[in-house]
C-alpha positions in Angstrom: -55.7 -77.8 -1.6 -56.2 -76.2 2.6 -52.4 -76.8 3.1 -52.6 -74.7 -0.3 -54.3 -71.4 1.8 -53.1 -72.0 4.6 -49.4 -71.3 2.8 -51.0 -68.3 1.0 -51.8 -67.0 4.1 -48.6 -67.1 6.0 -47.6 -65.5 2.8 -49.8 -62.4 2.9 -48.9 -61.8 6.1 -45.5 -62.1 5.6 -46.0 -59.5 2.9 -47.9 -57.4 4.9 -45.2 -57.2 7.9 -42.4 -56.6 5.5 -44.6 -53.3 3.9 -45.2 -52.9 7.9 -41.5 -52.4 8.6 -40.6 -50.5 4.8 -43.7 -48.2 5.9 -42.4 -48.0 9.2 -38.9 -47.4 8.3 -39.0 -44.8 5.7 -41.4 -43.2 7.2 -38.5 -42.3 10.3 -35.9 -41.4 7.7 -38.5 -38.9 5.9 -38.9 -37.6 9.9 -35.1 -36.9 9.9 -34.3 -35.7 6.6 -37.3 -33.2 7.3 -35.6 -32.4 10.5 -32.2 -31.9 8.8 -33.8 -29.4 6.0 -35.5 -27.3 9.0 -32.3 -27.6 10.0 -30.7 -26.9 7.4 -32.9 -23.3 6.3 -32.2 -22.5 10.4 -28.7 -22.2 9.8 -29.3 -21.0 6.2 -31.4 -17.8 7.4 -28.7 -17.4 10.7 -25.9 -17.3 7.6 -28.4 -14.6 5.2 -28.9 -12.4 8.2 -24.8 -11.7 9.2 -23.7 -12.0 5.2 -21.9 -9.1 4.7 -21.9 -7.6 1.5 -18.8 -5.9 -1.1 -20.8 -3.3 -3.5 -18.8 -1.6 -6.1 -19.5 2.1 -6.4 -23.7 1.7 -6.4 -23.5 -2.1 -7.4 -24.0 -5.7 -5.2 -20.4 -7.4 -6.1 -20.0 -9.9 -3.7 -21.6 -11.6 -0.4 -19.8 -13.3 2.2 -20.7 -15.1 5.7 -17.5 -12.8 6.9 -16.6 -9.2 7.2 -12.6 -10.1 7.1 -13.2 -12.7 3.6 -15.3 -9.0 2.4 -13.0 -6.6 3.1 -10.1 -8.9 1.1 -12.3 -9.1 -1.6 -13.3 -5.3 -1.7 -10.1 -3.9 -1.1 -8.6 -5.6 -4.5 -11.2 -3.2 -6.4 -11.6 0.9 -6.0 -14.8 2.7 -5.0 -15.9 0.3 -3.3 -17.8 0.1 0.5 -18.5 -3.4 2.8 -21.3 -3.3 4.7 -24.4 -6.6 6.2 -26.9 -6.8 4.5 -29.9 -6.3 7.1 -27.6 -2.7 7.0 -27.3 0.8 5.6 -24.0 2.3 7.4 -20.4 1.0 5.7 -18.3 -1.2 7.7 -15.1 -0.4 5.7 -14.7 2.0 2.8 -12.2 2.6 0.6 -13.1 6.0 -0.5 -10.9 9.2 -0.5 -12.2 11.3 2.5 -15.0 13.6 0.9 -17.5 11.8 -1.3 -19.8 13.0 -3.5 -23.6 11.4 -3.7 -26.2 13.0 -5.9 -29.5 11.1 -3.7 -29.0 7.7 -3.3 -26.0 7.2 -6.5 -22.3 7.4 -6.0 -20.9 10.1 -8.1 -17.1 10.4 -7.5 -14.6 10.8 -3.9 -12.4 13.7 -3.7 -9.1 14.5 -1.8 -10.5 17.4 -0.6 -14.0 19.3 0.9 -13.2 22.3 -1.6 -13.2 20.3 -5.6 -16.4 18.5 -2.9 -18.4 21.7 -3.1 -17.7 22.9 -6.1 -19.1 19.5 -7.9 -21.4 19.2 -5.8 -23.2 22.7 -6.7 -24.0 21.4 -10.0 -26.5 18.7 -9.1 -29.7 18.2 -7.8 -30.2 16.6 -4.5 -26.7 16.3 -3.3 -24.4 15.7 -0.4 -21.2 15.3 0.8 -20.2 12.6 3.1 -16.9 13.0 5.0 -14.5 9.2 5.3 -18.5 7.7 6.2 -21.6 7.3 4.7 -23.0 7.9 8.8 -20.9 11.7 8.5 -23.3 14.0 5.8 -21.4 17.8 6.7 -22.8 19.4 3.5 -26.2 18.7 1.8 -28.0 21.3 -1.3 -30.8 20.2 0.0 -30.7 21.6 4.3 -31.1 24.8 4.3 -28.9 26.5 6.6 -29.5 29.2 8.9 -29.7 33.0 8.8 -27.7 34.1 11.8 -26.3 32.3 14.0 -23.7 33.3 16.9 -22.1 30.5 19.1 -20.8 30.6 22.7 -17.0 29.6 22.3 -14.6 31.1 24.9 -11.9 33.0 24.7 -8.5 32.2 25.0 -5.6 35.4 24.6 -1.9 34.2 23.1 -0.3 37.0 25.3 2.0 37.9 27.1 2.8 33.9 26.6 2.7 33.4 22.7 2.9 37.3 21.0 2.9 35.3 17.7 1.0 32.1 18.5 -2.2 32.9 17.1 -3.4 29.9 15.3 -2.5 27.6 18.2 -4.0 30.2 20.2 -7.1 30.0 18.1 -7.2 26.6 18.0 -7.0 25.8 22.0 -10.2 28.2 21.4 -11.6 25.2 19.1 -10.4 22.6 21.1 -11.9 23.4 24.6 -15.1 24.9 22.4 -15.5 21.0 21.5 -15.4 20.0 25.2 -11.5 18.4 24.9 -9.3 20.8 27.3 -5.6 21.3 26.2 -4.0 24.9 26.3 -2.3 27.1 24.1 0.9 26.0 26.0 1.0 22.4 25.1 -0.6 23.6 21.5 2.2 25.5 20.8 5.1 23.0 22.1 3.1 20.3 19.8 3.1 22.1 16.5 5.3 20.9 14.4 8.6 23.8 13.8 9.9 24.8 10.9 13.4 25.4 12.6 15.3 27.4 8.8 18.0 30.1 10.2 16.4 33.4 8.8 18.9 35.0 6.8 19.2 38.1 4.4 21.0 37.3 1.0 21.3 39.8 -2.3 18.6 41.7 -0.4 15.8 38.3 -0.2 14.5 36.9 2.2 15.8 33.1 3.1 13.5 31.4 6.0 11.3 28.7 7.1 7.6 27.4 4.8 4.6 27.7 7.2 3.3 24.7 5.5 5.6 22.4 6.7 5.7 24.2 10.2 5.9 27.3 13.1 9.1 29.7 11.3 10.9 31.1 13.8 10.1 32.0 17.7 6.7 31.9 18.8 7.5 33.1 22.3 9.4 36.1 22.6 9.4 39.1 19.6 12.2 39.8 20.0 14.0 37.2 17.7 12.6 36.2 14.3 9.5 34.7 13.5 6.5 34.3 11.7 3.4 31.9 12.1 2.0 28.4 10.8 -1.0 27.7 8.1 -3.4 25.0 7.6 -1.4 21.8 7.1 0.9 21.9 10.3 -2.5 23.0 12.8 -4.3 20.1 10.9 -2.4 17.7 11.8 -2.1 19.1 15.3 -5.8 19.1 15.7 -6.0 15.2 13.9 -4.2 13.8 17.6 -7.0 15.8 19.8 -9.9 14.6 17.3 -8.8 11.7 14.7 -11.3 11.1 11.6 -13.3 14.0 13.0 -11.2 17.2 11.7 -11.6 18.5 8.6 -9.2 21.5 6.8 -11.8 23.2 5.0 -9.1 25.2 3.0 -10.1 26.1 -0.5 -14.0 26.9 -0.5 -15.7 29.2 -0.6 -16.4 31.6 2.3 -20.1 30.9 2.5 -19.2 27.4 2.5 -17.8 27.8 5.9 -21.4 28.9 7.2 -22.4 25.4 6.8 -20.5 24.7 10.1 -21.2 27.6 11.6 -25.3 26.6 11.0 -25.1 23.6 12.6 -23.1 25.4 15.9 -19.6 24.8 14.6 -16.9 27.0 15.3 -14.8 27.4 12.3 -10.6 28.0 12.6 -9.4 30.4 10.1 -6.3 32.6 8.6 -6.9 36.6 7.7 -4.9 39.3 9.1 -4.6 42.0 11.8 -7.2 44.4 9.9 -10.5 42.3 9.1 -10.1 43.3 5.9 -7.6 42.9 2.4 -4.2 44.1 2.5 -2.3 46.4 -0.3 0.2 44.4 -2.3 3.4 46.3 -0.7 2.2 43.8 2.5 3.1 40.7 1.3 6.6 39.5 0.7 8.3 36.3 -0.9 10.2 33.9 0.7 12.5 31.2 -0.1 12.3 28.6 1.7 13.8 24.7 1.5 10.8 23.5 0.1 9.8 26.5 -2.1 9.3 30.0 -2.8 6.8 31.5 -0.1 4.3 34.7 -0.1 4.2 36.3 3.4 2.5 38.8 5.3 3.5 40.5 9.0 -0.1 40.9 9.5 -1.0 37.9 9.5 -3.7 36.0 12.3 -6.0 33.7 13.1 -9.3 33.8 13.8 -12.3 31.4 15.3 -15.3 31.9 13.7 -18.0 31.9 15.7 -21.4 33.6 13.8 -23.3 35.0 10.5 -25.5 37.6 9.9 -26.9 38.8 6.5 -24.0 41.7 6.9 -21.5 40.5 9.5 -19.2 38.2 10.2 -18.2 36.8 14.1 -15.9 35.6 15.3 -12.7 35.4 18.6 -10.1 37.2 17.8 -7.1 35.8 19.9 -5.6 39.1 20.4 -9.2 40.3 22.4 -10.7 39.5 25.4 -14.3 40.4 23.7 -16.3 37.5 22.5 -17.7 37.7 18.6 -16.2 40.1 17.4 -18.5 41.6 14.1 -17.0 43.0 11.6 -18.7 43.4 7.9 -18.0 39.9 5.9 -17.7 41.0 2.3 -14.5 43.0 3.9 -13.4 40.2 5.9 -14.5 37.2 2.9 -11.2 39.4 1.1 -9.2 39.2 3.5 -9.4 35.2 4.0 -9.2 35.0 0.0 -6.0 36.5 0.3 -4.3 34.7 3.0 -5.4 31.5 0.8 -9.0 30.7 1.7 -7.7 29.1 5.1 -9.9 26.5 7.9 -10.0 24.3 10.0 -13.3 22.4 11.5 -14.7 19.2 12.7 -17.4 17.2 12.8 -19.6 16.3 15.8 
């Protein structure tokens, strides 16, 4: 009996010891597992903080751990953009240049400003972004100043460039923006249409100012004309990449949004500052199609406005901020195709 009790005692000791060993072993394992879970949680939080979200219009499509994967996926769809999960600014997008929003909802994108602003005016609390959601260039919730006059430099086109009003006005705009570029440099760089001047059957055959500067910019002894907004925009883009904005086609008053934000606007009108009679215009035949021209063509830098007057620098004159009646100048500008170029800060 005594021997049996001894055996049972040692069996009990063995069971308790085994249980203790099991408890210690699995306690250690549980501690290790808990550590791993915490580590995984921390890693997960780190991954969450650097995730990149792909949006389609107003809805999230998918999230990725790397910017490269997010952009690669977004490229498969139109109307998409990529941003960091915890940021509002887009890293990448494939919208056209002018992006219309109403409050926080994407509405549409457009290739030109005039079309974008036409539809923006039909909506409440709308705004137009340029290329990115950090660049608001127009908003109907922001009022413009009643009057403003900017202090932009005056640069004279003569004597070196008797036909160089367009590049000289561009030089004024660039210099105002802090870019030191002279009129002669711009005259050399501007695209040229080298088509020879010819009169045949009473019709002029010459270059197209939409394609490049036509004729001789440096001398009035040779045939010449000028250049329109397209080549000027391309040249300005070399100096202000991603910031140059072609405003051609919009309403005249829409230009005031830029001037109100202290940004002048390059425009084309005519030397009289008012609407011309139809007999002042002609149609040329060019290699890329017919084009309407007037020898009264002239370019300016708009620098201000008030209720009655528009203010501008004219490269013919050294006086700053020449003023003329808004209605008269607007009609002259409309007649020349509403050509205008500016930039974003």
